[in-house]
ZAMARGU-4260 file (C-alpha; in steps of 0.2 Angstrom, whole numbers, plus 5000, padded with zeros to 4 digits):
<rodrens>
0) 5118/4940/4563 | 5100/4935/4561 | 5103/4922/4576 | 5112/4936/4586 | 5098/4946/4585
5) 5085/4932/4589 | 5096/4928/4604 | 5096/4948/4611 | 5077/4948/4610 | 5074/4931/4620
10) 5087/4939/4633 | 5077/4956/4633 | 5061/4946/4635 | 5068/4937/4650 | 5074/4952/4658
15) 5057/4961/4657 | 5048/4943/4663 | 5061/4945/4679 | 5057/4963/4683 | 5038/4958/4682
20) 5040/4944/4694 | 5050/4955/4706 | 5037/4968/4706 | 5024/4956/4709 | 5033/4947/4723
25) 5042/4961/4731 | 5037/4966/4749 | 5025/4981/4747 | 5025/4996/4757 | 5007/4997/4769
30) 4998/5012/4768 | 4991/5018/4785 | 4974/5013/4776 | 4979/4996/4774 | 4988/4993/4791
35) 4976/4978/4801 | 4973/4988/4817 | 4969/4981/4834 | 4954/4988/4841 | 4956/4992/4859
40) 4939/4995/4868 | 4940/5006/4883 | 4927/5009/4895 | 4927/5025/4905 | 4917/5029/4920
45) 4904/5044/4919 | 4916/5053/4907 | 4904/5055/4892 | 4903/5076/4895 | 4921/5076/4892
50) 4921/5071/4873 | 4931/5088/4868 | 4944/5080/4880 | 4944/5063/4876 | 4941/5063/4857
55) 4957/5073/4852 | 4967/5062/4864 | 4962/5046/4856 | 4966/5055/4838 | 4983/5058/4845
60) 4987/5040/4850 | 4980/5032/4837 | 4992/5044/4825 | 5006/5039/4836 | 5000/5021/4835
65) 4993/5017/4818 | 4992/4999/4822 | 4979/5001/4835 | 4961/5009/4835 | 4951/5014/4852
70) 4935/5012/4853 | 4929/5022/4867 | 4912/5018/4878 | 4906/5028/4892 | 4898/5019/4907
75) 4887/5027/4919 | 4894/5026/4936 | 4879/5017/4945 | 4882/5003/4931 | 4901/5002/4931
80) 4903/4987/4942 | 4888/4976/4936 | 4893/4978/4918 | 4911/4975/4921 | 4907/4960/4931
85) 4896/4953/4916 | 4908/4957/4904 | 4923/4948/4914 | 4913/4933/4915 | 4911/4933/4895
90) 4924/4928/4884 | 4924/4945/4876 | 4928/4959/4890 | 4933/4976/4885 | 4953/4979/4885
95) 4953/4993/4898 | 4942/4997/4911 | 4940/5013/4924 | 4934/5007/4939 | 4936/5010/4959
100) 4950/5001/4968 | 4939/4993/4979 | 4930/4984/4965 | 4946/4981/4956 | 4954/4972/4971
105) 4941/4961/4973 | 4942/4956/4954 | 4960/4954/4958 | 4957/4942/4970 | 4947/4931/4960
110) 4962/4932/4946 | 4950/4941/4935 | 4963/4954/4930 | 4979/4954/4920 | 4992/4960/4933
115) 5006/4973/4927 | 5024/4974/4928 | 5026/4987/4943 | 5042/4992/4935 | 5031/5001/4922
120) 5022/5010/4934 | 5037/5021/4941 | 5030/5037/4933 | 5015/5036/4946 | 5015/5041/4965
125) 5023/5028/4974 | 5010/5028/4989 | 4996/5027/4977 | 5004/5013/4967 | 5005/5003/4984
130) 4987/5005/4987 | 4985/4997/4971 | 4994/4980/4974 | 4987/4963/4978 | 4999/4951/4986
135) 5013/4963/4981 | 5010/4963/4962 | 5001/4978/4953 | 4984/4974/4945 | 4978/4993/4940
140) 4985/5009/4932 | 4980/5025/4943 | 4968/5036/4933 | 4967/5051/4945 | 4963/5055/4964
145) 4953/5067/4975 | 4959/5071/4992 | 4947/5080/5003 | 4951/5095/5012 | 4943/5107/5026
150) 4932/5121/5023 | 4929/5133/5037 | 4917/5148/5040 | 4928/5163/5047 | 4914/5172/5052
155) 4908/5159/5064 | 4925/5155/5070 | 4927/5175/5073 | 4912/5176/5082 | 4916/5160/5092
160) 4933/5168/5098 | 4943/5154/5089 | 4959/5161/5082 | 4968/5144/5075 | 4963/5131/5063
165) 4961/5114/5070 | 4971/5100/5060 | 4965/5084/5070 | 4946/5079/5073 | 4950/5080/5091
170) 4955/5098/5090 | 4940/5103/5080 | 4928/5093/5091 | 4935/5102/5106 | 4928/5118/5100
175) 4910/5111/5098 | 4904/5119/5114 | 4911/5135/5112 | 4903/5138/5094 | 4886/5132/5100
180) 4887/5144/5116 | 4893/5159/5106 | 4884/5157/5090 | 4871/5143/5091 | 4879/5133/5075
185) 4884/5116/5074 | 4904/5113/5074 | 4901/5102/5057 | 4891/5088/5051 | 4901/5071/5049
190) 4890/5061/5038 | 4895/5044/5047 | 4885/5032/5038 | 4888/5039/5019 | 4898/5025/5011
195) 4914/5022/5020 | 4917/5038/5028 | 4916/5031/5045 | 4930/5018/5040 | 4941/5031/5033
200) 4940/5041/5049 | 4944/5026/5060 | 4958/5020/5049 | 4966/5038/5053 | 4967/5031/5070
205) 4974/5014/5065 | 4957/5006/5067 | 4955/4994/5053 | 4953/4976/5059 | 4940/4967/5071
210) 4953/4968/5085 | 4957/4986/5084 | 4937/4989/5082 | 4937/4984/5101 | 4951/4994/5107
215) 4949/5008/5121 | 4953/5020/5107 | 4940/5014/5096 | 4927/5015/5111 | 4933/5033/5115
220) 4930/5038/5096 | 4912/5031/5097 | 4908/5039/5113 | 4916/5056/5108 | 4902/5056/5093
225) 4889/5049/5104 | 4893/5065/5116 | 4893/5076/5102 | 4876/5069/5095 | 4867/5070/5113
230) 4872/5087/5117 | 4866/5093/5100 | 4884/5099/5095 | 4880/5090/5078 | 4865/5089/5067
235) 4853/5074/5071 | 4854/5071/5051 | 4873/5067/5054 | 4868/5048/5055 | 4856/5047/5040
240) 4861/5060/5028 | 4875/5063/5015 | 4888/5075/5009 | 4876/5085/4999 | 4865/5089/5014
245) 4880/5094/5024 | 4886/5105/5010 | 4870/5113/5010 | 4871/5116/5028 | 4887/5125/5027
250) 4880/5135/5012 | 4867/5140/5023 | 4880/5146/5038 | 4874/5132/5051 | 4890/5123/5052
255) 4908/5129/5055 | 4918/5115/5046 | 4916/5104/5032 | 4926/5091/5025 | 4925/5091/5006
260) 4934/5090/4989 | 4941/5107/4982 | 4929/5104/4967 | 4914/5110/4979 | 4920/5127/4982
265) 4914/5133/4965 | 4897/5126/4970 | 4898/5135/4987 | 4904/5151/4976 | 4889/5149/4964
270) 4875/5146/4977 | 4881/5155/4993 | 4892/5170/4986 | 4892/5177/5004 | 4897/5161/5013
275) 4910/5159/5000 | 4917/5176/5005 | 4920/5170/5022 | 4927/5153/5017 | 4944/5148/5022
280) 4954/5131/5018 | 4965/5120/5027 | 4971/5103/5027 | 4961/5088/5028 | 4958/5083/5048
285) 4968/5068/5053 | 4970/5057/5067 | 4984/5048/5077 | 4993/5044/5061 | 4994/5061/5055
290) 4992/5055/5037 | 4977/5060/5023 | 4964/5049/5015 | 4963/5048/4996 | 4950/5043/4984
295) 4958/5035/4968 | 4950/5030/4951 | 4962/5018/4941 | 4961/5008/4925 | 4962/4990/4923
300) 4965/4975/4912 | 4954/4960/4912 | 4962/4943/4911 | 4953/4938/4896 | 4957/4954/4888
305) 4962/4952/4869 | 4974/4966/4868 | 4982/4967/4883 | 4999/4975/4878 | 4990/4989/4867
310) 4979/4992/4882 | 4993/4995/4894 | 5000/5006/4880 | 4985/5017/4879 | 4983/5018/4898
315) 5001/5025/4901 | 4996/5038/4887 | 4980/5042/4895 | 4989/5046/4912 | 5004/5055/4905
320) 5009/5071/4910 | 5001/5082/4898 | 4986/5072/4898 | 4984/5072/4917 | 4986/5091/4919
325) 4973/5094/4906 | 4960/5083/4914 | 4963/5091/4930 | 4960/5108/4924 | 4944/5104/4915
330) 4939/5093/4932 | 4947/5098/4947 | 4953/5080/4950 | 4972/5079/4956 | 4985/5069/4943
335) 4993/5053/4949 | 5007/5055/4937 | 5022/5063/4947 | 5027/5075/4934 | 5010/5081/4931
340) 5012/5086/4951 | 5026/5096/4948 | 5016/5107/4935 | 5014/5125/4943 | 4995/5123/4942
345) 4996/5111/4958 | 5013/5121/4965 | 5009/5138/4966 | 4992/5146/4972 | 4986/5165/4976
350) 4984/5170/4994 | 4969/5181/4988 | 4960/5165/4979 | 4953/5150/4991 | 4952/5139/4975
355) 4970/5140/4970 | 4975/5138/4988 | 4962/5122/4989 | 4971/5115/4975 | 4988/5117/4982
360) 4983/5109/4998 | 4975/5094/4991 | 4989/5091/4978 | 5002/5091/4993 | 4992/5079/5003
365) 4997/5065/4990 | 5014/5065/4998 | 5007/5058/5015 | 4994/5047/5012 | 4986/5034/5025
370) 4985/5016/5017 | 4968/5012/5013 | 4959/4997/5020 | 4955/4981/5008 | 4943/4968/5014
375) 4945/4950/5008 | 4927/4947/5008 | 4911/4956/5007 | 4916/4973/5007 | 4899/4981/5005
380) 4892/4970/5019 | 4907/4975/5031 | 4904/4995/5028 | 4884/4992/5031 | 4890/4984/5047
385) 4901/4997/5054 | 4887/5012/5048 | 4874/5002/5056 | 4885/5001/5071 | 4888/5020/5073
390) 4869/5023/5072 | 4867/5010/5087 | 4880/5019/5097 | 4874/5037/5095 | 4856/5031/5098
395) 4861/5025/5115 | 4853/5006/5111 | 4867/5000/5121 | 4884/5001/5130 | 4897/5007/5117
400) 4909/4992/5122 | 4894/4978/5119 | 4890/4985/5102 | 4907/4986/5096 | 4911/4969/5102
405) 4896/4962/5092 | 4899/4972/5077 | 4919/4964/5078 | 4913/4946/5077 | 4901/4951/5064
410) 4915/4959/5054 | 4927/4945/5056 | 4914/4932/5050 | 4910/4943/5035 | 4929/4944/5031
415) 4932/4925/5032 | 4920/4917/5022
</rodrens>
């Protein structure tokens, strides 16, 4: 009996030891605080004032993805390209970067970006996705877009006896003499040397290579601008000043038409309420192609990024329907997400409200986009060349054909280095 008690005690002790060992060695459930998180570094471009939008969005993403932490850094627009290039050349770039497609395309050509499976981007506008490809491969997630429309001064048109709104550049410029003689005002102020304005106009006529640049169609377009300039149908500042000066001329009632983003209507409303009351909106002017240009911002993942999959997951979350619509309501940009574009905010407008009309028109234009021009090399130098060329033509420095021929030869050299 005594031996039996000893045996039972030994067995109990063994069971206790086994339980203790199991408790020590069994897999432990990790609390959210103990999960090892990937820190995804995200650089936005000039979005520092949208903390009330970005911070809750990031918090929600982190809640849905407890293994990922987002470190958001906002970069000034003027420093975006320089900082990105420096970081990509280093061994520790950010994981996700907000950039322009022009600079992103240059980085993609240099194999500095992580290519993305295009099948993962089916939620976005197809035409915009096509512009974000390099050799048929996707190198970016679209972030948001803007597409300019036409503002027009109804009072100037009425005094000029004009009843129909032009849809093309040619139709608009044909009204120049009539507006000038009836009102003394200018037809418009085309800021021809501001960034890639001239290139976008030419591209709508299919003029986007050195070969097409010397075509008769190109000569005719440049001569039309020369005629407008020399007859004082457009302001002399058209070859030196930018969109801000053009908007000021519109707000002072000096020009009948202006191509501008829908967001600038608020500036007109606040600074020139009388002109705003006389403002109507129409589609962006087109050329021979009948298509519209668009400005896009995108999100890229550097080839050396440490957390590529998590960066892509956050990019797709950032641009889902709900987040796109919310951003658009805060900023007046256009979504690039197809479902977001179906939201009533973009498909319904008030006949008495020019701002809702403008939003509707600009969103609808995303269904008919002009394919954008991409240069292989020296993008900025080619744009500068084109802008200098139009200045020479308008000032009558030489025959238009000769000026364009010389510029085309330079363009070809710049784009083949």
